[in-house]
N, C-alpha and C positions, 0 to 999 in steps of 0.2 A: 560953404556948409557951415551952419552955426550949431554949436555943441554945448549942451549943458552937462557939466561934470558934477556928479554928487560926491562931495568930499567930506570925510568924517574926521580927519586928523590922524587916521591911522596910516600905516606904511602903504597898504595896497592902493588906496585912493590917491594918496600923494604921488606915487609913481605913475598913476593914470595920467595926471596933469603933465608930469615931465615927458612922458611918451607922446602925448598929443602934441606938445610944443615941438618935439623933435620931428613930428610928422607935418609941421607947418600950421597947425591949428592953435587958436587961442580961445580956449573954451570959457564960458562964463561959469564961475564956481558957486555952487549952492551947497550950504550947510543945512541939513534938515533937523530941526529941533523937535524930538518927539519924547524927550525924557519926562520923568514924573516929578521934577523939582518944583513944578507948579502946585503939586498936590500936597495937602497937609500931611506932614510926617515923612516926606521923601526929600528932605533937604540934603541927604547924602548921595545925591545923583547929579554931580556937577557936570556941566558941559563946557565950562569956561576954558579949560586946557585944550580940549578939542577944537574950539572955535579960534583960540589963539594960534594954534599951529595951522589951521586951515587959512586964516588971514594971512599968515606968513607965507604960505604957498602962493596965495593969490599975488601978494606984492612981488615975490621973487620972479614969477612968471608973467607979470603984467596982465593978470586976469581980473575981471570984475568979480567982486564978491558979494553975495547976498545970503542973508539967513532967512529960511522959510519956517515959520512956526506951523507945524501939523499936529500939535499936541491934542487938540480937541478931536480931530479926525482919528488920530491914533487910539485915544481913549474910547471913542464911540464905536470903533471897529475892531481893533486888535485886542486891546485890553478886555473889553466886554466879552468878546469871542473866547478869549482864554478862561476867564472866570466861569462862563456858562458851560464851556466844554468840560472843565474840571468838575463842576457841579453835577454833570450828568454821568460822571465816572469815565469820561473819555480822556485820552492823552493828546492834548492840543499841540499844534506846531505854530507858534506865533510868528516865527521868522518867515514861514511860507505866507502867511497873511499880511505881514508887514511889506514884503515885496510886492504882492499882488495889489493891495488896497492903498498903500501909503507911498512907497518909493516910486512905483510906476503907475499909481492910480491917482491918489490925491495930489501928489506933486505935479503930475501931468495936467490935471485939471486947473491947478492954481498958476503954474509957471511953465512947466515942460512943454505945453502945446505950442509955445512960441518957437520951439527948437526943432531942427531936422532930426537930431539924435540926442540920446541921453547916455552918457558914459559913466560906468561905475567900476569899482574895484572888485567885482565878483570874479571868482575863478570859473569861467565858462567861456564858451565861444558861440558864434553863430555860423550857419552854413547855408548856402543857397543850393537846394536840389530841386531840379525840374521847375525852376522859377519860383519856388516857395522857400521863405526863410524859416530855418529850424534852429531851435535852441540846441546846442551841441556841447559835448563834454570839454573840460579843460585839459591842458597838457599834464598838469599836476594831479594825479589820481587821489592823492591824500587831501588836497585842498578843494577838489572839485565841488562846486555848490549848485549844480544843476537841479538837485533835489529841492533846494530852497526856492527855486525859480519855477517850479514845475506847474504852478497854478496860473502863470501869466497867460494873457490872451494873445492871439496871433497879431493883432494890432500893436500890443506892447512889444512883442518880440522884434517886429519890424524896425523899431526906433532904437534898439539897444546897440550899445558899443561896449566890448569887454577888452580893453587894451592890454590886460595882463594875462588873458586867458591862454596865450601861447607861451607862457613862462612858468618855470618852477618857482616855488616860494623863495627858494635860495637865490635865484636870479633876481627876483623882485627886491630882495633885501640888498643884494649887490649894487643894484642900479641906485637905490636910495643912499647907500653909503658914498658911491661915486659922485652923486649929485649933492652930497652934504645936506640931506634933508633931516629936519629935526625928528622925524617919526622913524628914521631908519632902524632904531633899536627898540621901538615901542612894542610891547607885548601884544599879541592878537586878543582882541575882545572875546570874552568867554561868556557863555550863558545867553539869556534872553535880553534883546537889546534895550527894551524899555526899563528894565530893572536897575541898571547901573550896578551900584554896589549893594543893592537890597537883596537879601536872601529870598529865594523863591517860596520856601515854605512860610516864611514870615508874611510874604505878600498874600499868599493863599489864605493864611490864617486870618489875616485882616478882613477879608471879605466873606469867608466861609466859616470861620470859627474852628472850633474842635468839637468832635463827637465821638466818644469812645466806642469801640467795637471789638469783636473777637477776631484773633488770628487763629485759623484753623488748619491743621494738616489735612490736605486734600484726600490723601489715600486712606486715612484712618478716622477722620472726624474728631480727632483729639484737639482740644483748645490748648495752644501753646503760649498765648499771651494776649496783650491788648494793644490796639493801635488808637491814634486820636482823630481818625477820619479817613475814609477810603481816598479822599481827594489828595492826600499826601503821598499816595503810592501809585505806581504804574506796573503794568504787566512786564515781567522780566527783571524787576528790580531786586537787588540783593542787599544793598546797604540801607541802613536806617531802620531795620526790623528789630534789632536788639534782642534776637533770640539766641539761646545757647545751643550747642551741638550742631551748628550749621556746617556749611553755608545753606541758607534757606532762600528760595526764590518766590516772588509773587507770581502765581500762575492763574488766578481767577479773582474776580471781585464780584460780590453780590451787593449791588447798589441799594436794593430795597432793604436789606437786612443789615447793611453796613458791616459785611464780614469779608475779610481777606482770606484767601486760600493760598497756602504755600506748599512747596515741595522741597525735600531735602536733597542735598548732593550737588556736586559741581555741574552735573549735566542731566538733570531730571527729564525724562521723556515728555512730562507734562508741559514743559517750556516750549515745546515744538509743534509745528503744524505745516501742512503743505497745501492748504487751500486759503486763499486770501480773497474775501469778497469786497468789492469796491462799490460805493455809491458816488453819484455826481461825477461820472466818468467824464474827463475833460481832455479831448484831443487838442494838441498844441499847434497844429498846422492844418490848413484847409485841404486835407487829403482824406480819401476814403480808406478806413481801416477795415479790411475783410477778416472778420473773426470766424473761426478761431485762427490765431497766428502765433508763431514762435517769437518770443521776446527775451529781453534781459530786463531785470527790475531791481529796485532797492526799496526797502521799507523803512529805512532810517539813514542818517547821515553816516556813511561809511564808504571806503574805497572799493568795497567788493560788490560785484554785480552777481545776481543769481539767475540761472536759465529757467525759463518757464513757458507756459502757454496761456494765452489770453483768450477767454471763452465767454460767449454771451450768456446771460441768465435772464429769468423772467423779471418783469417789473423794471426794466431799464438798468439792472444791475450787471456788473461785469465781474468775472472771477479770474484770478491768477492760479493756475495749476502748477505749482512749483516742482521742479525736478528733484529738489532736495528739501530736507526738512529745515524750516526757518525757525529761529529762536525769537521769543518775545514779540509775537504779533499783537499789536496794541491798537484797539479801536480808537479812532479819532486821528491817528497819524496818517500821512499821506504816503501812498506807494507811487514811485516814479517809474514810468514804463519807457524803456529804451528799444531801439531797433536791435536786431539780432547781432549786430556788431558793437553794441554797447557804445554808440557814439552819438546818435541822434535821439533827442527826447521827443517821443511821439504822443504820450498822454500821461495823465496822472488821475488819481481818484482817492477818496477818503475810505479808510479801512473801516468796515462795519463788523 
């Protein structure tokens, strides 16, 4: 069995190689370059340290190393998607698109198709149920990344290996220390993968600029302040509004008029909803989903699952009827649908 291991230089993907070698496999190691250091003004986005560690891992375990440049594919697909989503007033999820279109899309087109399996350091597992491969949750509920993988196709899922999915993060760190890996104490990467050290708002400002608009209290219509563009704000946001007498939360955006509506208090009712409508409903396994059905779901990267009911709607849309009020439902984000045991990922869709 020939395996391609996607290694970033972080502790998780480094331990993947260690575990595969323990199981008797010698994977070919690939470093995917997707950063923006090739773009003017993005010199503070270095990949050299990551590559150096990845090459060290390859030498230590006797693996072939190859760097694959997917910068153009990333820019054309993920970065442009992010900019356009923000322009439309949506809250994009670049990591979901990166996994679908780049790590398991463009990479497979360019190199991965030569391999039986692609191994990564994601916190997830796979399970075979009635002869079908399912994406399934990881042992570590805090680190579980199935929501970032929920737009993958069934064909992509069939090729995946998640060697650390059965481990807690602390166990992964312990293995890295025991194996004396240089990434053992590296901090986990934060934020959007293509930005590196670039501030997200600076990135958005570069492409969309600034446009002043009013910040209005939803309940009273009172103008409380000025913002520099709705694209810098998302539903449920509290920080960055710079209003006195808070806390204030963004509860609605008027894209046409460039107005942010906010509500006051730590738990304003306007932050919550119990109906979540999805477009582009995407089943992850070739099974028939009989709606309505009881499910568990997430609408953001969090360890908590919410109970709900999946029901069909006109025009091919699907709706989640949540059993509890959900905070910060943001259009453009992805809802991940799990079975009633919150183990198997059965579908996903974009919130509208």
